[in-house]
C-alpha positions as CSV (number, residue, x, y, z in Angstrom):
1,M,-55.3,-52.7,-101.4
2,S,-56.7,-56.1,-100.4
3,D,-59.6,-56.5,-98.0
4,E,-57.2,-58.0,-95.4
5,A,-54.8,-55.1,-95.6
6,Q,-57.6,-52.6,-95.5
7,N,-59.1,-54.2,-92.4
8,S,-55.7,-54.2,-90.7
9,A,-55.3,-50.5,-91.4
10,L,-58.7,-49.7,-90.0
11,A,-58.0,-51.7,-86.9
12,Q,-55.1,-49.4,-85.9
13,P,-56.1,-46.9,-83.1
14,S,-55.8,-43.2,-84.0
15,S,-53.1,-41.0,-82.3
16,V,-55.9,-39.0,-80.7
17,S,-57.3,-42.2,-79.1
18,L,-53.9,-43.2,-77.8
19,V,-53.3,-39.8,-76.3
20,G,-56.7,-39.8,-74.7
21,T,-56.2,-43.2,-73.2
22,L,-52.7,-42.3,-71.9
23,S,-54.0,-39.1,-70.4
24,T,-56.8,-40.9,-68.6
25,V,-54.4,-43.5,-67.2
26,A,-52.0,-40.8,-66.1
27,M,-54.9,-38.9,-64.4
28,I,-56.1,-42.0,-62.6
29,S,-52.6,-42.9,-61.5
30,G,-51.9,-39.4,-60.2
31,F,-55.2,-39.4,-58.3
32,L,-54.4,-42.8,-56.7
33,V,-50.9,-41.6,-55.7
34,V,-52.3,-38.5,-54.0
35,L,-55.1,-40.5,-52.4
36,V,-52.7,-43.1,-50.9
37,Y,-50.4,-40.3,-49.7
38,Q,-53.3,-38.5,-48.0
39,I,-54.5,-41.8,-46.4
40,T,-51.0,-42.8,-45.1
41,L,-49.8,-39.3,-44.1
42,P,-51.3,-39.3,-40.5
43,A,-49.7,-42.7,-39.8
44,I,-46.3,-41.7,-41.3
45,T,-46.4,-38.4,-39.2
46,A,-47.3,-40.3,-36.1
47,N,-44.5,-42.8,-36.6
48,K,-42.0,-40.1,-37.2
49,K,-43.0,-38.4,-33.9
50,E,-42.7,-41.7,-32.0
51,A,-39.3,-42.3,-33.5
52,L,-38.2,-38.8,-32.5
53,E,-39.5,-39.3,-29.0
54,R,-37.6,-42.6,-28.6
55,A,-34.4,-40.9,-29.9
56,I,-34.7,-38.0,-27.5
57,F,-35.1,-40.1,-24.4
58,S,-32.5,-42.6,-25.5
59,L,-30.0,-39.7,-25.4
60,L,-31.5,-38.0,-22.3
61,R,-31.3,-41.2,-20.3
62,S,-32.3,-39.6,-17.0
63,G,-34.9,-37.4,-18.5
64,D,-38.6,-37.9,-17.8
65,R,-40.1,-35.1,-19.8
66,R,-39.0,-32.6,-22.4
67,E,-39.6,-29.1,-23.5
68,N,-39.1,-27.8,-27.0
69,Y,-37.0,-24.7,-28.0
70,R,-36.3,-23.1,-31.3
71,V,-33.0,-21.4,-32.2
72,G,-33.7,-18.5,-34.5
73,K,-32.9,-14.9,-35.1
74,D,-34.2,-14.0,-31.6
75,G,-31.9,-16.6,-29.9
76,L,-33.5,-19.4,-28.0
77,T,-37.3,-19.4,-27.8
78,R,-39.6,-22.0,-26.1
79,V,-42.3,-23.4,-28.4
80,E,-45.4,-25.4,-27.6
81,G,-45.2,-29.0,-28.8
82,D,-43.9,-29.8,-32.2
83,D,-45.3,-26.7,-33.8
84,G,-43.4,-27.0,-37.1
85,S,-42.1,-23.4,-36.9
86,A,-39.0,-22.3,-38.7
87,G,-35.6,-22.6,-37.1
88,R,-33.5,-25.2,-35.5
89,H,-35.2,-27.2,-32.8
90,V,-33.6,-28.1,-29.4
91,Y,-35.1,-30.6,-27.0
92,A,-34.4,-30.0,-23.3
93,G,-34.8,-32.8,-20.9
94,Y,-35.8,-32.7,-17.2
95,N,-36.2,-35.4,-14.6
96,D,-39.1,-35.8,-12.1
97,D,-37.5,-33.3,-9.7
98,N,-37.5,-30.7,-12.5
99,Q,-33.8,-30.8,-12.8
100,F,-32.3,-30.1,-16.2
101,V,-30.5,-33.2,-17.5
102,G,-29.3,-32.1,-21.0
103,L,-30.2,-31.4,-24.6
104,A,-31.0,-33.3,-27.7
105,I,-30.2,-31.5,-31.0
106,E,-30.8,-32.5,-34.6
107,A,-28.2,-32.2,-37.3
108,A,-27.9,-33.4,-41.0
109,A,-25.3,-33.5,-43.8
110,P,-24.9,-35.3,-47.2
111,G,-23.5,-38.8,-46.9
112,Y,-22.3,-41.2,-49.5
113,Q,-25.9,-42.1,-50.8
114,D,-28.1,-39.4,-49.4
115,V,-28.6,-37.0,-46.5
116,V,-27.8,-38.5,-43.1
117,R,-29.8,-37.1,-40.2
118,V,-28.9,-37.6,-36.5
119,L,-30.0,-36.4,-33.1
120,Y,-27.1,-35.9,-30.7
121,G,-27.0,-35.3,-27.0
122,Y,-25.2,-32.2,-25.5
123,A,-24.3,-31.5,-21.9
124,P,-23.7,-27.8,-21.3
125,E,-21.9,-28.3,-18.0
126,C,-19.1,-30.3,-19.7
127,Q,-19.5,-28.7,-23.1
128,C,-19.5,-32.1,-24.7
129,I,-21.5,-34.3,-27.0
130,T,-22.8,-37.3,-25.1
131,G,-24.2,-39.6,-27.8
132,I,-25.7,-39.8,-31.2
133,Y,-28.9,-41.4,-32.6
134,V,-29.3,-41.9,-36.4
135,L,-32.7,-40.7,-37.4
136,E,-32.4,-41.3,-41.2
137,S,-29.8,-42.9,-43.3
138,K,-29.7,-44.6,-46.7
139,E,-26.0,-45.5,-46.6
140,T,-24.5,-48.7,-48.0
141,P,-25.6,-51.7,-45.9
142,G,-22.7,-53.2,-44.1
143,L,-20.5,-50.2,-44.6
144,G,-22.0,-46.7,-44.2
145,D,-24.8,-47.9,-41.9
146,K,-22.2,-49.0,-39.4
147,V,-22.5,-45.4,-38.0
148,E,-25.6,-46.8,-36.3
149,T,-24.2,-50.0,-34.8
150,D,-20.4,-49.9,-34.6
151,E,-19.7,-49.7,-30.9
152,S,-16.1,-48.4,-31.4
153,F,-17.4,-45.6,-33.6
154,L,-20.3,-44.8,-31.2
155,E,-17.7,-44.6,-28.4
156,N,-16.4,-41.4,-30.0
157,F,-19.6,-39.6,-28.8
158,R,-19.6,-40.6,-25.1
159,A,-17.8,-37.4,-24.3
160,L,-16.8,-35.7,-27.6
161,D,-15.2,-32.3,-26.8
162,G,-17.2,-29.3,-27.8
163,Q,-15.5,-26.7,-25.7
164,L,-16.0,-23.0,-26.6
165,N,-13.4,-20.3,-26.3
166,A,-13.0,-18.1,-23.2
167,D,-15.9,-15.7,-24.2
168,M,-18.1,-18.6,-25.2
169,T,-18.7,-17.4,-28.7
170,V,-16.9,-20.0,-31.0
171,L,-15.6,-23.5,-30.8
172,A,-12.1,-23.8,-29.3
173,N,-11.4,-26.7,-31.7
174,D,-13.2,-27.8,-34.7
175,I,-14.9,-31.2,-34.4
176,R,-13.5,-33.3,-37.2
177,T,-13.2,-36.9,-38.4
178,V,-9.7,-38.4,-38.7
179,K,-8.4,-41.5,-40.4
180,H,-9.3,-44.7,-38.5
181,G,-6.8,-45.4,-35.7
182,S,-5.2,-41.9,-35.8
183,K,-7.4,-40.1,-33.2
184,K,-5.3,-38.1,-30.7
185,N,-7.6,-35.4,-29.4
186,P,-10.9,-35.4,-27.6
187,W,-12.6,-33.3,-30.3
188,E,-11.7,-35.8,-33.1
189,I,-13.8,-38.7,-34.4
190,D,-12.1,-42.0,-35.3
191,A,-13.6,-42.9,-38.7
192,I,-14.9,-46.3,-39.5
193,S,-12.6,-48.2,-41.9
194,G,-14.4,-48.6,-45.2
195,A,-17.0,-46.0,-44.4
196,T,-14.9,-42.8,-44.4
197,V,-17.4,-40.7,-46.4
198,T,-20.2,-41.4,-43.9
199,S,-17.9,-40.9,-41.0
200,K,-16.8,-37.6,-42.3
201,A,-20.4,-36.5,-42.8
202,I,-21.1,-37.2,-39.1
203,G,-18.1,-35.0,-38.2
204,R,-19.0,-32.3,-40.6
205,M,-22.6,-32.0,-39.4
206,L,-21.7,-32.0,-35.7
207,N,-19.1,-29.3,-36.3
208,D,-21.5,-27.1,-38.2
209,S,-24.2,-27.6,-35.7
210,A,-21.9,-27.0,-32.7
211,K,-20.6,-23.7,-34.2
212,L,-24.2,-22.4,-34.4
213,M,-25.9,-24.0,-31.4
214,F,-23.4,-24.3,-28.6
215,P,-22.8,-20.5,-28.1
216,V,-26.6,-19.9,-28.1
217,V,-27.2,-22.7,-25.6
218,Q,-24.5,-21.4,-23.3
219,L,-25.9,-17.9,-23.5
220,H,-29.3,-19.2,-22.5
221,R,-28.1,-21.9,-20.1
222,A,-29.7,-20.3,-17.0
223,Q,-33.0,-20.1,-18.8
224,L,-32.8,-23.9,-19.6
225,E,-31.7,-24.9,-16.2
226,E,-34.2,-22.8,-14.2
227,R,-37.2,-23.9,-16.3
228,R,-39.9,-25.5,-14.2
């Protein structure tokens, strides 16, 4: 072997050296990711709470304060603040005169790209959904994201029927999304043309949530309305 070939062979790093270098880089990268996450977590958490607060009071338009409840195996239970406890959370709104003005309830379902999360308003006295606010969506820009901005679609939720049966235990009619332009009943949602998958996800999540939440809310309606 020539001196040039021998020097070239000697210059090649060993596999042990390569593995060690890669391991070090991976450890440093992992540490930096964790560090950045820990540093930014308080700000992210605070921003999410602020966004939730805006969403709640955009739905409870005449509300001045709220109280938090959790729907679990024991029914409807009041909780202090955003305690992160298990169960489905319900936000009850009250005005300055301590009058109950309605509820904001969170729901979610898989959309076209990812899970779509919304907060929706519910008025127990009319047994109807009074509005929706999209909390999280990664749907296709210009199509699926129209559920946030399309006024004709949002009009579906000004008074979407969520009536229960006579004994207040199940929905009288399933909430469902129908083909654009074919809505005939107050419990139907007129889909957005070109965004049918996302429109159906909204209908599916509201129906699933209503089946579980509305009977519980009506059962505890006096508790909500008399809260001071």
